[in-house]
N, C-alpha and C positions, 0 to 999 in steps of 0.2 A: 300280311296285314301284322301290326305290333301287336305283341301280348300285353293285357291291362292288366295295373298293377293292382297285386292282389293285398287284404289288409283282412284280419285279424281286430276285431274290439272284443276285448274282455273286461270286466267291470267289477265294482265292488265285492274284492273278494274275502276282503272283514276277516284277517288270518292274527290271531293271534299270540303273545313269548312266547309260547309253548306249544307245539305240536301236539294237535290231536283234542284241543278244546271243540265244544261243540255251541253253537248259536241255533236257537228257533230249532232244537233237535240237527242239526247239520252240522258234519266234521268238515269245517271250510278250508282247511287245508290239502285233503283228501280230496275235494272237491274241487279244487281250481286246481291240482294238478293234474284231471283226471279230463276236466272240457279241455283243459290247454293241450293233451296228449290226445286225446279226438278229433280237436280240429285239426293237429298238425300231419296224422294219419288219415286223415280225409281227403286232406285236398293238396296233401304238401306242403313245405317251408312258403310263410308269406313274404311278401317284401317287407312287413310293419305289422308289426301286434303295436296295438295304439291299449294299454289298461288307463281307465278313466275313471280315477278315483278309487276312494274310499278301500286302497291295497288292505292296510291293519284295520283291524276293530281293536288291536293293541298296542297303538303304533310308537316302536322302537328299538334300537338295535337288530338284537334275534330275529325276529319279524321280518321286520328287512331285509335281512341277511340273507334270509330261506327263501322270498319271493324275488329275489335276486338269481339267488344258484336255482332255482328252479325255469327259471327265464333264460338264463344261461346254456338250459343244455337246450336250446333250439338251434341258439346262433342264427337268434332273428335281431333286424334293428329292433328297437323298442322303443320306447315312449311312453313314459310313466307322469299322468297329472294327479295333483294332489286332490283326494277328496275332502266332504267335512269331519271324518275322524282321522284324518291324516295327519304328524306333524310335521312339517314343511322343512324343516332345517336338517330332521332326521333322516331322513329321505332322499333330501338331496345330498346328504352325505354320501349314505350305503349303495343309493340308485346311483352311479356315475363313474361308469364303466365306457371305451368309445361306443360300444354297438346297445348298449343295453342303458338308460338315463333319462332324464328330465327337458332333455329342449324341449324349446319352447316350440320351434322352427326345424323342418324338415323339408326339402324340395329335393323332388325329381323330377325328369325333365319336361314334363306336360302339367307335373299340379304338384300343387304342396300342402300340407297338412300341417295347421298352426293349434296349437294347445293353445288355454286361459284357464287363469288360475281362476276358479270362481268361489274357491274358501274365503268366509269371513270370520274374521275370528271373533270367536266367545260364543258363538253362533251353528246352531244345523243350515239355518240355508243357506241361501248363493248369492252374490254382488262381485259387479264385473269394477272393480277399481280405476280409478284415471289410465293408471299406467297399463291396464292391461288394454281398457278398449283405446289408449294412444298405441301401446304396439300392435292391436291388431291393424287400426288404420294406419299406418305407416310400412309395414309388412304389406298390405294389399293397393296403396298407392305405389309402391315399389316393382309388384309384379305382376302387372294388369295381364298379362298375356299365359301366367299360371289356373288353369284350375283350379278348386280351394277347398278344400274340407277344415272344417272348425271342428275343433272335439276340444269337450267341456265335461265339469260331473255334475253342476246344479243345472238341473231342466230350463229349459226358456218360455215354456208354454207353458200352459195348466193343461193336468192330464185326467183333470173333474174328480181326482179323488180328493175330498178337502182336506186332510191333514196332512197331505201327500203336497200340497201346492201354499199350503204356506211357509214353504222351504223352496219356493222355485227363484229364479234369479232374481233378485227387488228388482236391478235397475235394466230388464230386458227390453223393455221400448227403449233403451239408448242404445244397444247391443243392432236391434233391428231399425233404426234409423240410420246408425253409418252401413249399416250392412246394403240397403240401398242404392245404394252409391256405390255398388262392386256386386255387378251380374256373374262375374267370376265364381262366386262365392254359390256353390253345389250343393252342399252338403252342413249340418251343426248334428255332431252326434256326442250326447251326455248318456252317462248313468245315474246314479241316485235314485234311481224309477222303483227298481226290481220287476221292470215290466216290461211291456214289449209296447213303442210309441211310435205311431207314423205321420208326421201332418205335414203337407203342403202348406207354405207360408210367401210372400215373395218370390214365385219362383223358387223357392229352396223349400229341401224335405228336411226334415226336421227328427230326427230321430232318436229314440229311447231304446236303451238295449236293458236287455234282463242279466240279473246276477249272476255270478259262477255259484251263487251257492243257496238261497233260501228266496222268495221270491213276494211282494205284497200285490195282492186283491186289488185290481181295478174297479175304479169308481167305487169306493169306501168311505163313509164320512171320519170315520177311526184304524186304525194303525189293524191290519189284517194280514195273516197271512196266506200266503196263497198255496195251491200243492202243483203247481205247476213245474214243471224238471227245470233246473238250469239251462242255460241256453249262450254263445256266444254268437254272432255278427261278423258278415267278411262283405267286403267291400272290393268290387272291382273298378277300377280307374282305368276309363280308354284314355287315346293318347287325344278325339276329336273333344273332351269336357264330358262326354258321357259317361253315365257310372248304371251300376246293378249294385244290388243288396239282398242280402238275405240271411234271417233270424235261423240258427240252426239248436233245436235242442235236443238235451244230452237224454234219453235214457235211464231212468234212474238204476232201473237192472244191472245199466254198462258199468256204471257208477260204484255199485253197491257190491257186483259180482267180486271186484279188486281187495275190497275190506276182508268179504268173508271169503276170499279164496282159499 
């Protein structure tokens, strides 16, 4: 039997222009390095790493260059998509290699991964522009035999955290109306929410993945930091269209041990 494709999803790195800066008490760059290292040591090299937005907290050449350099160490095909904090022009300029880039589509023998841009200029919230929905529709029409994962930064369904849900994809109803026509779409995975989410809708699994740095407490009226550990997600994609996914929390003592060594 063919081995499944292995995908790592990491998200919401929030890297600063200079290394060592902290946010919510967390050295975001150090956490990013350690989570990526932990995932590769635990599972071996993935077939694809998905970085689902908010790569930078201070989006500039320096922050994206260091992100690119760290990803490059693992020699893994990697797709990066923008979040509300990212500068798309600078991100596409720097993260633009053969192996690591911001491409919107990657196709394997039995599966494809479609990346959508939900960044809305001048807003923390998400929106799928007409060209994004057109790209999605055309890609799905042209590849009916490929099981599909859709990756996007903002969440398309409510988390039931009032403050967070003011920032979900505004026109997610259009997304789901489109997807009803395409049963080969199996999974939508997002970042942005800094917490875990798993919901079934219209025979598709909607996933939210925690951040590599700090987390938001679920079911809150206002912005609230959680004490949960950072995390990454794995997805195993099988030739017959089946998939498995698992969330891995990385213990803080593993991350902090390197700082204080």
